[in-house]
BAKEKE-713394 format. One line per 10 residues: number of its first residue (from 1); their letters; for each residue x, y, z of C-alpha. Coordinates in steps of 0.001 Angstrom, whole numbers, plus 500000, padded with zeros to 6 digits. Layout:
BEGIN
NUM = A = X:Y:Z; ...;
END
This chain:
BEGIN
1 = MESLNRSSGV = 499882:499889:500279; 502770:502402:500773; 504482:501842:497304; 501434:502517:495594; 500687:505712:497531; 504058:506677:496794; 503783:506138:493126; 500663:507998:492939; 502618:511103:495008; 505239:510693:492126;
11 = KLYNLKVSCL = 502568:510906:489422; 500814:513898:490915; 504210:515501:491461; 505038:515207:488061; 501623:516625:486953; 502491:519738:489057; 505706:520307:487831; 504717:519909:484161; 501693:522475:485079; 504485:524717:486550;
21 = IVIIATVLGP = 506424:524704:483008; 503307:525455:480953; 502454:528606:483143; 505970:529897:482795; 506567:529660:479212; 503030:530716:478950; 503650:533893:480502; 507772:534440:479321; 506869:533725:475930; 504452:536961:475390;
31 = LSVLIVQWFE = 506496:538971:478155; 510077:538009:475993; 507916:539683:472804; 506977:542724:474761; 510762:543092:476080; 512209:542319:472728; 509937:545067:471035; 510813:547653:473342; 514401:547397:472844; 514634:546000:469001;
41 = PLPPWNGINQ = 511343:547053:467275; 510101:544658:464830; 507441:546492:462743; 504486:544872:461206; 505186:542769:458093; 505814:545111:455043; 507629:542834:452633; 510734:540687:452925; 513002:543352:452374; 511785:545765:455234;
51 = YVSSYHKVHS = 512030:542483:457541; 515452:541434:456640; 516546:544967:457197; 514810:545423:460622; 515749:541630:461931; 517816:541136:464840; 518703:537526:466503; 517128:538703:469673; 513734:538483:467931; 514614:534556:468233;
61 = ISILFGFVLL = 514600:534836:472034; 510710:534224:472121; 510560:531658:469815; 512736:529551:472307; 509912:529738:474819; 508000:527745:472363; 510388:525104:473088; 509480:525296:476979; 506087:525316:476312; 506056:522166:473920;
71 = IGFVKFIAAS = 507860:520774:476377; 505582:521649:479376; 502491:520335:477414; 504247:516977:476473; 504763:516428:480129; 501408:517272:481291; 500070:515137:478841; 502232:512436:479932; 501676:512880:483450; 497845:513273:483089;
81 = ISLGEKDQKG = 497882:509744:480902; 499577:508061:483824; 496957:509122:485994; 494208:507725:483814; 492135:504422:484652; 491750:501436:482169; 488134:502361:481027; 489963:505574:479374; 492506:503703:477579; 490627:504643:474272;
91 = HLTAAIIYTA = 491081:508351:474622; 494258:508456:476416; 495789:506410:473480; 494585:509187:471098; 495885:511676:473358; 499256:510134:472722; 498826:510362:469033; 497621:513908:469028; 500298:514941:470983; 502927:513451:468910;
101 = IYGTLAGFNY = 501599:515405:466225; 501263:518531:467880; 505040:518111:468972; 505960:517029:465313; 504585:520163:463916; 505400:522977:466434; 508960:521636:467143; 509498:521975:463600; 508175:526003:463556; 510053:526538:466383;
111 = IVNSSYIHHV = 513410:525410:464840; 512789:526896:461669; 512431:530412:463124; 514826:530479:465872; 517784:528333:464047; 517288:528594:460355; 515676:531491:458637; 518351:533934:459659; 521035:531930:458294; 519719:532350:454510;
121 = FNENLDVVEI = 518916:536071:454412; 521617:536372:452092; 520899:533261:450024; 517203:532835:449439; 514657:535555:450625; 511740:533600:449179; 512293:530716:451512; 512549:533279:454572; 509160:535100:453138; 507215:531781:453437;
131 = LTMNNPKSIC = 508712:530530:456621; 509298:533511:458640; 506334:534000:461524; 506516:537360:461368; 504648:537154:457807; 500945:536736:458590; 500730:534526:455110; 503608:532123:456150; 503077:528329:455862; 504430:528372:459642;
141 = WSIEMYSYGF = 501344:529832:460818; 499338:527255:459331; 501395:524715:460789; 501198:526333:464185; 497354:526713:464429; 496963:523271:463177; 499732:522071:465483; 497699:523513:468480; 494667:522129:467125; 495980:518824:467501;
151 = LGLATYSIAP = 496945:519512:471008; 493570:520891:471408; 492397:517459:470533; 494830:515660:473406; 493437:518100:476190; 489975:517191:475130; 491195:513568:475286; 492486:513311:478637; 489633:515686:480323; 487922:512276:481871;
161 = VFRASATIVN = 491087:511800:483868; 490327:514719:485905; 486705:513731:486496; 486984:514759:490268; 486901:518267:488963; 484134:519124:486414; 485223:522829:486380; 488947:521242:484994; 487104:518573:482612; 484979:521192:481056;
171 = MLKINGIASV = 488337:523835:480840; 490405:521069:479149; 487261:520329:476540; 486804:524196:476239; 490469:524352:475292; 490298:521573:472615; 487288:522795:471144; 488503:526691:471256; 492097:525207:469435; 490244:523127:466509;
181 = TGALVTFFKL = 488307:526265:465839; 491117:528341:465804; 492939:525799:463162; 489478:525683:461274; 489521:529752:460993; 492983:529094:459647; 491618:527045:456892; 489434:529933:455678; 491442:533083:456605; 495159:532261:457208;
191 = SWVLSPVGMI = 496288:536288:457807; 493587:536360:460823; 496301:535053:463425; 497986:538387:463485; 495219:540459:463268; 493434:542234:466002; 491217:539612:466703; 494049:536909:466442; 495722:538954:469019; 492877:539119:471322;
201 = AYIGWNIFIV = 492452:535497:470954; 496054:534532:471399; 496129:537006:474835; 492803:535219:475899; 494382:531701:475309; 497425:532238:477129; 495265:533612:480223; 492737:530520:479861; 495814:527978:479884; 497403:529554:482788;
211 = LTMVLIIRKY = 494081:529587:484945; 493689:525623:484175; 496935:524756:485175; 496883:526845:488432; 493248:524927:489113; 495496:521437:488348; 497863:522512:490871; 495628:523752:493259; 493453:520520:492976; 496659:518474:494051;
221 = KSATNGE = 498402:520663:496025; 498684:518339:498839; 500601:515716:496595; 504185:515080:497479; 506607:512412:496388; 506472:510620:500050; 502610:510036:499618;
END
């Protein structure tokens, strides 16, 4: 019995740590954008030439927080699955697949925008224009929104794990629906992501994710490794 309690405590501890990582990345990512824009302003997209002339490597800092967010979400889904029960196996298996797709797509975006495009400024501006996420019509925005659509499917799939709290279940499902909706909107209008509506949606999503993670931490705040 003590061994089972210890195992459960470790799982809950891992869940809380993953939630903290997500919170940190969700807060520091946008904050880093504001700080970088303050010291090295990057004007709104007005063509590739203006972008290249205004770009500085420091603009990639906020992209690096994307990796932290990705790691946090992957750990969160994994920790949640470890708490699942046998009757949830089908949903949890789907969550694994959705999370793998999310990690692959989002990871590609973050690698390209943090560690590739600035190396080819003097070689192929057409490639830069297609890939840079400063361009509202970049293919990477399609990839980004669909990747978070798959993450939304993952959070929707793991929601039953938290059935002890109807609020958490509903918030995870709402995130799933909202994320898939965002991907579908992108299907019809790609440039909406960097529009005022898109920015409001982005801010709202970040706040919603932080609140969800905080609720989960509070729900299991008494769990420790020794339990």
